[in-house]
C-alpha positions as CSV (number, residue, x, y, z in Angstrom):
1,M,-6.0,27.5,16.7
2,S,-6.7,28.5,20.6
3,G,-7.2,25.5,22.9
4,K,-10.3,27.4,25.0
5,L,-13.5,28.0,23.2
6,D,-15.6,31.1,23.5
7,A,-19.4,30.5,23.9
8,K,-20.6,30.8,20.3
9,T,-17.5,28.6,18.9
10,K,-18.6,26.0,21.3
11,Q,-22.1,26.3,20.3
12,A,-20.9,26.0,16.7
13,L,-18.9,23.6,16.9
14,E,-21.9,21.9,18.7
15,D,-24.3,22.4,15.9
16,V,-22.1,21.0,13.2
17,A,-21.6,17.8,15.1
18,N,-25.2,17.4,15.3
19,K,-25.9,18.6,11.6
20,L,-22.8,16.1,10.4
21,R,-25.4,13.3,12.8
22,V,-28.6,14.6,10.5
23,D,-26.8,14.3,7.3
24,S,-25.3,10.6,8.1
25,I,-28.7,8.9,9.1
26,D,-30.0,11.3,5.9
27,C,-28.0,9.5,4.0
28,T,-27.5,6.0,5.1
29,N,-31.4,6.0,4.9
30,A,-31.7,7.1,1.6
31,A,-29.1,4.5,0.6
32,G,-30.7,1.5,2.5
33,S,-27.2,1.1,4.4
34,G,-24.3,1.6,5.9
35,H,-22.9,2.6,9.1
36,P,-24.5,5.7,10.6
37,T,-24.1,4.7,14.2
38,T,-20.2,4.4,14.3
39,C,-20.6,7.8,12.5
40,M,-22.7,9.3,15.1
41,S,-19.8,8.3,17.7
42,A,-17.4,10.6,15.9
43,A,-19.2,13.6,15.3
44,E,-17.7,16.1,17.9
45,V,-14.2,15.1,16.8
46,M,-15.0,15.6,12.9
47,S,-16.6,19.0,13.9
48,V,-13.6,20.1,15.8
49,L,-11.0,18.5,13.3
50,F,-12.7,20.1,10.2
51,F,-13.7,23.7,11.4
52,H,-11.4,24.8,14.2
53,T,-8.2,22.5,14.3
54,M,-7.4,21.5,11.0
55,K,-5.5,23.9,8.5
56,Y,-6.9,23.3,4.7
57,K,-7.7,24.9,1.7
58,V,-11.5,23.3,1.4
59,Q,-11.9,24.3,-2.5
60,V,-8.5,22.7,-3.2
61,P,-8.7,19.5,-0.8
62,K,-5.3,18.0,-1.9
63,D,-2.7,21.1,-1.7
64,P,0.4,20.3,-0.4
65,A,0.1,22.2,2.8
66,N,-3.0,21.1,3.6
67,D,-3.3,19.5,6.9
68,R,-3.9,15.8,5.9
69,F,-6.8,13.6,7.6
70,I,-7.1,10.0,7.2
71,M,-10.1,8.1,8.2
72,S,-9.3,4.6,9.0
73,K,-12.7,3.6,9.9
74,G,-13.2,3.6,6.8
75,H,-17.1,2.3,7.3
76,A,-17.4,6.0,8.8
77,A,-17.2,7.2,5.5
78,P,-20.6,9.3,5.4
79,I,-20.0,11.7,8.2
80,L,-16.3,11.9,6.0
81,Y,-18.3,13.2,3.3
82,A,-21.0,15.0,5.4
83,A,-18.1,17.0,6.7
84,W,-16.6,18.5,3.5
85,A,-20.1,18.7,2.2
86,E,-20.6,21.2,5.0
87,A,-17.1,23.1,5.0
88,G,-18.5,23.8,1.1
89,L,-16.7,21.5,-1.3
90,F,-20.2,20.2,-2.4
91,P,-24.0,20.9,-2.1
92,V,-25.0,18.8,1.2
93,E,-27.9,17.4,-0.9
94,N,-25.4,15.5,-2.9
95,L,-24.7,13.1,0.2
96,L,-28.1,11.3,-0.7
97,N,-26.3,9.8,-3.4
98,L,-24.4,7.6,-1.2
99,R,-23.3,4.0,-2.3
100,K,-25.0,4.7,-5.9
101,I,-23.7,3.3,-8.5
102,D,-22.8,6.3,-10.3
103,S,-22.0,8.2,-7.4
104,D,-18.5,8.6,-6.4
105,L,-19.4,8.3,-2.2
106,E,-18.8,5.0,-2.0
107,G,-19.8,3.2,1.3
108,H,-16.0,3.3,1.8
109,P,-13.8,6.1,1.1
110,T,-11.9,5.9,-2.4
111,P,-9.6,8.3,-4.4
112,R,-11.7,8.5,-7.2
113,L,-13.0,11.6,-4.4
114,S,-10.9,14.6,-4.4
115,F,-10.7,15.0,-1.0
116,V,-9.6,11.0,-0.2
117,D,-5.9,10.4,0.3
118,V,-6.3,7.0,0.5
119,A,-8.9,3.7,0.3
120,T,-9.7,2.5,3.7
121,G,-12.1,0.3,5.4
122,S,-9.7,-2.9,5.8
123,L,-9.0,-1.8,9.4
124,G,-5.6,-1.1,11.2
125,Q,-4.2,-0.1,8.2
126,G,-5.3,4.1,8.5
127,L,-2.3,4.8,10.8
128,S,0.6,3.5,9.1
129,V,-0.5,5.6,6.2
130,A,-1.0,8.4,8.5
131,A,2.6,7.9,10.2
132,G,4.1,8.0,6.1
133,M,2.3,11.2,5.4
134,A,3.6,13.2,8.8
135,Y,7.3,11.5,8.6
136,T,7.4,13.0,4.6
137,G,5.8,16.1,5.9
138,K,8.2,16.5,8.7
139,Y,11.5,14.6,7.2
140,L,11.2,15.3,3.4
141,D,9.1,18.4,3.0
142,K,10.7,19.9,6.1
143,A,6.8,21.0,6.1
144,Q,4.3,22.5,8.8
145,Y,1.2,20.9,7.9
146,R,-0.1,18.0,10.4
147,T,-1.4,14.8,10.3
148,Y,-4.5,13.5,11.9
149,C,-6.1,9.7,11.9
150,L,-9.4,8.7,13.2
151,L,-9.2,5.2,14.2
152,G,-12.4,2.7,15.4
153,D,-11.7,1.1,18.6
154,G,-12.6,-2.1,17.5
155,E,-9.6,-1.7,15.0
156,S,-6.8,-0.9,17.7
157,A,-6.7,-5.0,18.0
158,E,-4.8,-5.3,15.0
159,G,-1.1,-5.5,15.2
160,S,-0.4,-2.8,12.7
161,V,-1.7,-0.2,14.6
162,W,1.1,-0.7,16.9
163,E,3.8,-1.6,14.5
164,A,2.8,2.2,13.6
165,M,2.8,3.4,17.0
166,A,5.8,1.9,17.5
167,F,7.4,3.8,14.0
168,A,5.9,7.0,14.5
169,S,7.4,7.1,18.3
170,Y,11.2,6.0,16.9
171,Y,10.9,8.6,14.5
172,K,9.2,11.2,16.7
173,L,6.7,12.4,14.8
174,D,5.2,15.4,16.4
175,N,2.8,16.2,14.0
176,L,1.2,13.5,14.0
177,V,-2.1,12.8,16.0
178,A,-4.0,9.5,16.6
179,I,-7.7,9.8,17.5
180,F,-9.5,6.4,19.1
181,D,-13.2,6.4,19.4
182,V,-13.2,4.3,22.0
183,N,-17.1,4.2,21.2
184,R,-17.2,0.5,23.0
185,L,-19.3,-1.4,20.7
186,G,-17.4,-3.4,17.5
187,Q,-19.5,-5.1,14.9
188,S,-20.7,-8.3,16.4
189,Q,-20.7,-7.8,20.0
190,P,-18.5,-5.6,22.5
191,T,-14.7,-4.6,22.0
192,A,-12.2,-6.3,24.1
193,L,-11.8,-3.5,26.5
194,E,-15.0,-1.5,25.9
195,H,-14.9,1.5,27.9
196,D,-11.5,0.1,29.6
197,M,-9.8,4.5,29.0
198,E,-7.1,3.4,31.7
199,T,-5.4,0.4,29.8
200,Y,-5.9,2.1,26.3
201,R,-3.9,5.2,28.0
202,L,-1.2,2.9,29.0
203,R,-0.7,1.2,26.3
204,C,-0.5,4.2,24.1
205,E,1.9,6.0,26.5
206,A,4.0,2.7,26.4
207,F,4.4,2.9,23.4
208,G,5.7,6.2,23.4
209,F,2.4,8.6,22.8
210,N,1.7,11.5,24.5
211,T,-1.6,10.9,25.8
212,Y,-5.1,12.2,26.6
213,V,-8.4,11.1,27.7
214,V,-11.2,12.7,27.1
215,D,-15.1,13.2,27.1
216,G,-15.4,12.3,22.9
217,H,-18.7,14.1,23.0
218,S,-17.3,17.4,24.3
219,V,-15.9,19.8,21.8
220,E,-14.0,22.1,24.5
221,D,-12.2,18.9,25.7
222,L,-11.3,17.7,22.1
223,A,-10.2,21.2,20.9
224,K,-7.8,21.3,24.4
225,A,-6.8,18.6,23.4
226,F,-6.2,18.7,19.8
227,Y,-4.0,22.8,20.6
228,D,-2.2,20.4,23.4
229,A,-1.0,17.8,21.1
230,S,0.4,20.6,18.5
231,T,2.9,22.0,21.2
232,V,4.4,18.6,22.1
233,K,7.8,18.5,20.5
234,D,9.2,15.0,19.8
235,K,6.6,12.8,21.0
236,P,3.4,11.9,18.4
237,S,0.3,12.6,19.7
238,C,-3.1,10.2,21.1
239,I,-6.2,11.4,21.4
240,L,-8.5,8.5,23.6
241,A,-11.9,9.8,22.9
242,K,-14.7,8.4,24.9
243,T,-17.7,8.1,22.8
244,F,-21.2,6.4,22.7
245,K,-22.6,4.8,19.5
246,G,-25.5,5.9,18.1
247,R,-24.9,8.8,20.1
248,G,-27.6,11.4,20.0
249,A,-30.6,8.8,19.5
250,T,-33.2,7.4,22.3
251,G,-32.9,3.6,22.1
252,I,-29.5,3.2,19.8
253,E,-27.0,5.2,21.7
254,D,-25.0,2.3,23.3
255,M,-27.0,-0.6,21.9
256,E,-26.0,-3.2,20.2
257,N,-27.1,-5.0,16.8
258,W,-27.0,-1.8,15.2
259,H,-23.6,-1.9,13.0
260,G,-23.5,-1.7,9.4
261,K,-27.8,-0.6,9.4
262,A,-29.6,2.4,8.3
263,L,-32.0,3.6,11.3
264,G,-34.8,3.0,8.9
265,A,-38.8,3.3,10.4
266,K,-35.9,4.3,13.7
267,A,-35.0,7.4,11.7
268,E,-37.5,9.7,12.1
269,A,-37.6,10.0,15.8
270,A,-33.6,10.1,15.7
271,L,-33.4,13.2,13.7
272,E,-36.1,14.6,15.6
273,E,-34.0,14.3,18.7
274,I,-31.3,15.3,16.9
275,K,-32.0,18.4,15.2
276,A,-33.9,19.9,18.2
277,R,-30.6,20.1,20.0
278,I,-29.3,22.7,16.8
279,S,-29.3,25.9,17.9
280,N,-28.2,27.6,14.1
281,K,-29.9,25.8,11.7
282,G,-28.4,27.6,8.8
283,H,-24.9,28.3,7.8
284,H,-22.3,27.1,10.1
285,G,-20.6,30.7,9.6
286,I,-17.2,29.6,10.7
287,T,-14.3,30.4,8.8
288,I,-12.5,26.9,8.2
289,P,-8.2,28.5,9.1
290,K,-5.9,28.1,6.0
291,P,-2.6,26.6,6.1
292,S,0.1,29.3,6.7
293,D,2.8,28.3,4.5
294,T,3.2,26.9,0.8
295,V,4.8,23.4,-0.1
296,P,5.9,23.6,-3.4
297,A,4.6,20.9,-6.1
298,K,7.6,17.9,-6.6
299,D,9.0,17.8,-9.9
300,S,7.0,15.8,-12.0
301,N,9.9,14.9,-14.8
302,P,10.7,11.0,-15.2
303,V,13.2,9.7,-12.8
304,K,16.3,8.5,-14.5
305,L,19.1,6.3,-13.7
306,A,22.2,8.8,-13.1
307,S,24.6,6.8,-15.4
308,A,23.8,3.8,-17.5
309,P,24.6,0.0,-16.3
310,A,28.5,-0.3,-16.4
311,Y,29.1,-4.4,-16.4
312,E,30.9,-6.7,-18.5
313,K,29.1,-9.7,-20.6
314,G,29.7,-12.3,-18.6
315,N,30.5,-11.3,-15.4
316,K,28.3,-13.1,-12.4
317,I,26.2,-10.7,-10.2
318,A,23.4,-11.2,-8.1
319,T,20.3,-9.3,-9.1
320,R,19.7,-7.9,-5.6
321,V,23.3,-6.4,-5.6
322,A,22.4,-5.0,-8.9
323,Y,19.2,-3.5,-7.1
324,G,20.8,-1.8,-4.6
325,T,23.4,-0.5,-7.6
326,A,20.1,1.3,-9.4
327,L,18.4,2.9,-6.1
328,V,21.8,4.9,-5.2
329,K,22.1,5.8,-9.1
330,L,18.1,7.0,-9.0
331,G,18.6,8.8,-5.7
332,Q,20.1,11.6,-7.6
333,N,16.6,12.3,-8.1
334,T,15.5,14.0,-4.4
335,R,12.2,12.3,-4.7
336,V,13.3,9.2,-4.5
337,V,12.9,7.2,-1.4
338,A,14.0,3.9,0.0
339,L,12.2,1.7,2.7
340,D,13.7,-1.4,4.0
341,A,12.4,-3.7,6.6
342,E,15.4,-4.4,8.5
343,T,16.9,-6.7,5.4
344,K,18.6,-4.0,3.9
345,N,22.3,-5.9,3.9
346,S,20.4,-8.5,2.4
347,T,18.5,-6.7,-0.2
348,H,21.2,-4.0,-0.6
349,A,18.9,-1.2,-0.2
350,Q,22.0,-0.4,2.4
351,K,24.1,0.9,-0.6
352,F,20.9,3.5,-1.2
353,L,21.3,4.2,2.9
354,G,25.1,5.1,2.4
355,A,24.2,7.2,-0.3
356,H,21.6,9.6,0.6
357,P,20.7,8.5,4.5
358,D,18.0,11.2,4.6
359,R,16.2,9.6,2.3
360,F,16.0,5.9,3.2
361,I,13.4,4.8,6.2
362,E,14.2,1.9,8.1
363,C,11.0,0.4,9.1
364,F,12.0,-2.7,11.1
365,I,10.7,-6.0,11.2
366,A,7.0,-5.0,10.4
367,E,6.5,-5.5,6.6
368,Q,2.6,-4.7,7.4
369,N,3.4,-1.0,8.3
370,M,6.5,-0.6,5.7
371,A,3.6,-1.0,3.2
372,G,1.3,1.7,4.7
373,V,4.5,4.1,5.2
374,A,5.4,3.6,1.5
375,I,2.0,4.4,0.5
376,G,2.0,7.5,2.8
377,C,4.9,8.6,1.8
378,A,3.5,8.3,-2.0
379,C,0.8,10.2,-1.4
380,R,0.2,13.8,-3.3
381,D,3.4,12.6,-5.3
382,R,5.5,13.5,-2.5
383,A,8.2,10.7,-2.9
384,V,8.9,7.9,-5.6
385,V,8.8,5.6,-2.9
386,F,10.7,1.8,-2.8
387,A,10.1,-0.6,-0.3
388,S,12.1,-3.5,-0.3
389,A,12.3,-6.8,2.1
390,F,12.4,-11.0,1.7
391,A,9.9,-11.5,-0.8
392,C,8.0,-14.1,1.7
393,F,7.7,-11.4,4.0
394,L,5.9,-9.1,1.8
395,S,3.1,-11.9,1.5
396,R,1.9,-10.5,5.8
397,A,1.4,-7.5,3.7
398,F,-0.6,-8.5,1.0
399,D,-3.7,-6.8,2.5
400,Q,-1.7,-3.7,2.5
401,I,-0.6,-3.9,-1.0
402,R,-4.2,-4.8,-2.3
403,M,-5.2,-1.9,-0.4
404,G,-3.3,0.5,-2.3
405,A,-3.9,-0.6,-5.4
406,I,-7.6,0.6,-4.9
407,S,-6.0,4.0,-3.2
408,Q,-4.5,4.0,-6.9
409,T,-0.7,4.3,-5.3
410,D,2.4,4.5,-6.9
411,V,4.7,2.3,-5.0
412,N,7.5,-0.1,-5.9
413,F,8.2,-3.0,-4.1
414,C,11.3,-5.3,-4.1
415,G,11.4,-8.7,-2.9
416,S,14.5,-10.4,-2.1
417,H,16.0,-14.2,-1.7
418,C,13.1,-16.4,-4.2
419,G,12.5,-19.4,-4.7
420,V,14.4,-22.5,-3.9
421,S,17.6,-21.0,-5.2
422,I,18.5,-19.4,-1.9
423,G,19.8,-22.6,-0.5
424,E,20.1,-23.9,2.8
425,D,18.1,-21.6,5.0
426,G,15.2,-23.4,4.2
427,P,11.4,-23.6,3.2
428,S,10.4,-20.2,5.8
429,Q,12.7,-18.1,4.0
430,M,11.7,-19.0,0.2
431,A,9.2,-17.0,-1.8
432,L,7.2,-19.1,-4.0
433,E,4.6,-17.4,-4.1
434,D,5.5,-14.2,-4.8
435,I,4.3,-13.7,-8.3
436,A,1.2,-14.6,-8.3
437,L,0.7,-12.6,-5.2
438,F,1.8,-9.5,-6.8
439,R,-0.1,-10.6,-10.5
440,S,-3.2,-10.8,-8.4
441,V,-3.2,-6.9,-7.8
442,H,-5.1,-4.7,-9.4
443,G,-3.0,-2.5,-11.8
444,S,0.2,-4.2,-11.1
445,T,3.6,-4.3,-13.1
446,V,5.7,-7.2,-12.0
447,F,9.2,-7.7,-13.5
448,Y,11.6,-10.5,-13.1
449,P,15.1,-9.4,-14.6
450,S,17.3,-12.2,-14.6
451,E,21.0,-10.4,-14.6
452,A,22.4,-6.9,-13.8
453,V,21.6,-4.9,-16.8
454,S,17.8,-5.5,-17.0
455,M,17.4,-4.7,-12.9
456,E,19.1,-1.7,-13.2
457,R,16.4,-0.9,-16.5
458,A,13.6,-2.5,-14.3
459,V,14.3,-0.1,-11.2
460,E,14.2,2.8,-13.7
461,L,11.1,1.7,-15.3
462,A,9.5,0.8,-12.1
463,A,9.9,4.8,-11.0
464,N,7.8,5.8,-14.1
465,T,5.0,3.1,-14.1
466,K,1.7,4.0,-12.5
467,G,0.3,1.9,-9.8
468,I,1.9,-1.2,-7.9
469,C,5.1,-2.5,-9.0
470,F,6.9,-5.5,-8.1
471,I,10.5,-6.2,-8.7
472,R,11.7,-10.0,-8.2
473,S,15.3,-9.8,-7.1
474,S,17.7,-13.4,-6.7
475,R,20.2,-14.2,-3.9
476,P,22.7,-16.1,-6.7
477,E,25.1,-14.7,-8.9
478,T,24.2,-14.9,-12.3
479,A,25.8,-13.9,-15.5
480,V,25.2,-10.4,-17.5
481,L,23.8,-11.2,-21.0
482,Y,23.4,-7.9,-22.0
483,G,25.3,-5.1,-23.4
484,N,24.9,-1.9,-21.1
485,D,23.2,0.1,-23.3
486,E,20.0,-2.7,-24.1
487,P,16.8,-1.1,-24.2
488,F,13.9,-2.7,-22.0
489,E,10.2,-2.1,-22.3
490,I,7.5,-3.3,-19.9
491,G,5.7,-6.3,-21.5
492,K,9.1,-6.7,-24.3
493,A,10.5,-9.9,-23.7
494,K,13.8,-10.9,-25.0
495,V,14.7,-13.8,-27.2
496,V,18.1,-14.7,-25.8
497,C,18.6,-18.0,-27.7
498,K,16.8,-18.4,-31.5
499,H,17.3,-21.0,-34.5
500,V,15.0,-21.6,-37.3
501,D,14.8,-25.5,-36.1
502,A,14.1,-24.7,-32.8
503,K,12.0,-28.4,-31.6
504,A,10.3,-25.5,-28.3
505,T,10.4,-22.6,-26.9
506,V,11.7,-22.9,-23.1
507,I,10.5,-19.5,-21.1
508,G,12.8,-18.8,-17.8
509,A,13.3,-15.4,-15.3
510,G,15.8,-15.3,-12.9
511,I,17.7,-18.2,-12.0
512,T,16.2,-20.4,-14.6
513,L,16.7,-18.8,-17.4
514,H,20.1,-19.4,-17.0
515,E,19.1,-22.8,-16.9
516,A,17.1,-22.6,-19.8
517,I,20.4,-21.0,-21.4
518,R,22.9,-23.9,-19.9
519,A,19.8,-26.2,-21.5
520,H,20.1,-24.7,-24.6
521,D,23.9,-25.5,-24.7
522,L,23.4,-29.4,-23.7
523,L,21.1,-30.1,-26.4
524,A,23.1,-28.2,-28.9
525,K,25.8,-30.6,-28.6
526,E,23.1,-33.3,-29.2
527,K,22.3,-30.8,-32.4
528,I,18.3,-29.8,-30.7
529,H,17.6,-26.7,-30.4
530,I,15.4,-24.7,-28.5
531,N,14.2,-20.9,-28.2
532,V,15.3,-19.3,-24.8
533,I,13.2,-16.3,-24.0
534,D,13.7,-13.7,-21.0
535,P,10.4,-12.4,-20.4
536,F,11.9,-9.6,-18.1
537,T,8.0,-8.7,-17.2
538,V,5.5,-11.5,-15.7
539,K,2.7,-9.1,-15.8
540,P,2.5,-7.7,-18.4
541,I,3.6,-10.7,-20.4
542,D,4.5,-10.6,-23.8
543,Q,1.8,-12.2,-25.6
544,A,2.8,-11.3,-29.0
545,G,5.9,-12.0,-28.8
546,I,5.7,-15.7,-27.1
547,I,3.1,-16.6,-29.7
548,Q,5.5,-15.4,-32.3
549,A,8.0,-17.7,-31.2
550,A,5.6,-20.8,-30.1
551,K,4.8,-21.0,-33.3
552,A,8.3,-20.5,-34.8
553,S,9.5,-23.6,-32.6
554,G,6.4,-26.4,-33.5
555,G,3.8,-24.8,-31.2
556,K,5.8,-26.0,-27.9
557,I,6.5,-24.3,-24.9
558,I,7.9,-24.9,-21.7
559,T,8.0,-22.3,-18.9
560,V,10.5,-22.7,-15.5
561,E,10.1,-21.3,-12.9
562,D,11.7,-20.7,-9.4
563,H,8.1,-20.2,-8.1
564,Y,4.9,-22.7,-7.3
565,A,3.0,-23.4,-9.9
566,A,-0.2,-22.0,-9.2
567,G,-0.2,-18.1,-10.0
568,G,3.4,-17.9,-11.4
569,L,5.3,-17.7,-14.9
570,G,3.7,-20.8,-16.5
571,E,0.2,-19.7,-15.8
572,A,1.0,-16.4,-17.1
573,V,1.9,-17.5,-20.6
574,C,-0.6,-20.0,-20.3
575,S,-3.1,-17.3,-20.2
576,A,-0.9,-15.6,-23.0
577,V,-1.8,-18.4,-25.6
578,A,-5.1,-19.4,-24.9
579,G,-7.4,-19.3,-27.6
580,E,-4.2,-20.0,-30.0
581,A,-4.7,-22.8,-32.0
582,G,-1.5,-25.7,-32.4
583,I,0.3,-24.3,-28.8
584,T,1.2,-26.6,-25.8
585,V,2.6,-25.0,-22.6
586,K,4.3,-27.7,-20.5
587,V,5.0,-25.8,-17.0
588,M,8.2,-26.7,-14.7
589,A,7.6,-25.6,-11.1
590,V,8.5,-26.5,-7.6
591,T,5.5,-28.5,-6.8
592,E,6.8,-30.3,-3.7
593,L,7.3,-28.2,-0.1
594,P,10.7,-27.5,-0.1
595,R,13.8,-27.9,1.9
596,S,17.1,-26.4,3.2
597,G,20.1,-27.8,0.9
598,P,22.2,-26.3,-1.6
599,P,21.2,-24.5,-4.1
600,K,22.1,-26.3,-7.1
601,V,20.9,-29.6,-5.5
602,L,17.8,-28.1,-4.7
603,I,17.5,-26.5,-8.3
604,D,17.3,-30.2,-9.7
605,M,15.5,-32.0,-6.6
606,F,12.5,-29.8,-7.3
607,G,12.5,-30.1,-11.0
608,I,14.3,-26.6,-12.8
609,S,17.4,-27.4,-13.6
610,A,19.2,-27.5,-16.6
611,E,19.3,-31.4,-16.8
612,K,15.1,-31.6,-16.3
613,I,14.6,-28.6,-18.9
614,V,16.8,-31.3,-21.1
615,E,15.0,-34.5,-20.1
616,A,11.2,-32.4,-21.2
617,V,12.2,-31.4,-24.2
618,K,13.6,-34.2,-25.1
619,A,10.0,-36.3,-23.9
620,L,8.0,-33.9,-26.4
């Protein structure tokens, strides 16, 4: 790659840019919808990147050695598709299938396409993913590939963009280039800064980026900036490209009210005008540079604990502590990477830092960015990723997690400090919505281990499970219930207490499982028997096991959870038994806004203690 273009290359890149504009107009017009004008502003950026700067194998888009590209402004999907088509991955005519029900060329990119690593379109998230990819390239793969991320100027209003920039500069990601397509216009009005390139520059430099302000429609300026960025060490780079929305189409360029609209009747004139600027209307004749090195594929064998759990029944240990222990064991496999949002001494991810410091990524207090970085690290199966924080703080990253599911990512989240049982820290620190959040995510698995052995096995299972996994850990110490060789399966509950004359089946998880066991013992003194079930996973729930236990206890189920009722364990159980005649479910959950106080007092105050369970059983 050179920073200076000869006349032939300059013309070829300009021709490609205009072909990309034509393709974007054609396919959105065929679809009757889409975002052609936002594609048109980025045409020169895409041309220079895909046909001059980036090194990749066209026919193997996800080769580990390829440079990475993230289209953060996902509504510009048509020009991304057009770039790959013009590069030769698939016929240009296929672009006319944009947005059709039987086409993977969707309105916004998803990994249904071989050349898309992550789904984008929820704005402000792409740079975090790109930062995760760049971190992986520099520190884990130690490879030469570079990562490029194209953002819209409008999405720079998202705080997650600046979280990502702070992360990238802190970790000196000199293999990362962020490109801002500053086309001045947002969806419904001009952006806050419009074309104030100086303010953009000052902001990016303040966040530690080596920054270039360029004419975004000059292939020469862009080529030079990309080249110069490749020579900079220990700083990420940012290219601020001043562009115009709808570039090249008279009466549309730099005009409002064209966002998200096909050009319709205006397309013919626009196409004629743009095509007139194309010198070579045939094949571009450009040889796309390939990677100069090779990056080996990662071992795909299952990830296992280096040693079995080692606890004594009855001993008390918090599941959050067991999470850290399990991570260390799992980390004997060099694919395993752990991230934390500066809560590592509470989540106990710090144990992993102590044992495997080269594979621990501190993300500081920026949960949205941590989720995006985790997704980026996991791309192309480069790492088995665990990310931890207080569970309540993961809620601010919900959209990143949701998009991770659309991206078909395999990332494991661990949330600690759940429920009122955390005690005096108060309601702002109490996760009471987290099960509902993660249950709602497509394809997710929700683990709720109640003691140390099951926690270690949950971590091991999560490492080998596709999709988003959530592991809920608890702050209080709880007694070890299982032998170290106890097997655990996703979707298989454990019957902890069982009686042939059980009056009801009580299902608890985490703290409330131990309250249920205590209730069992209190009731037994009065010769009242209950079955007690540990669900282990809330999603999937053990439907068959729960129905069987319910039918063996008179059809009576009581669920008890340190969580709000909406979306929690109770509702999962209700869904599992829906349609089964003769089964009733009483849901015991936190129903009021909690407050600070001693954990035991709070558990009783909010109706989920052993004593409250006893009352509920007697009332049946």
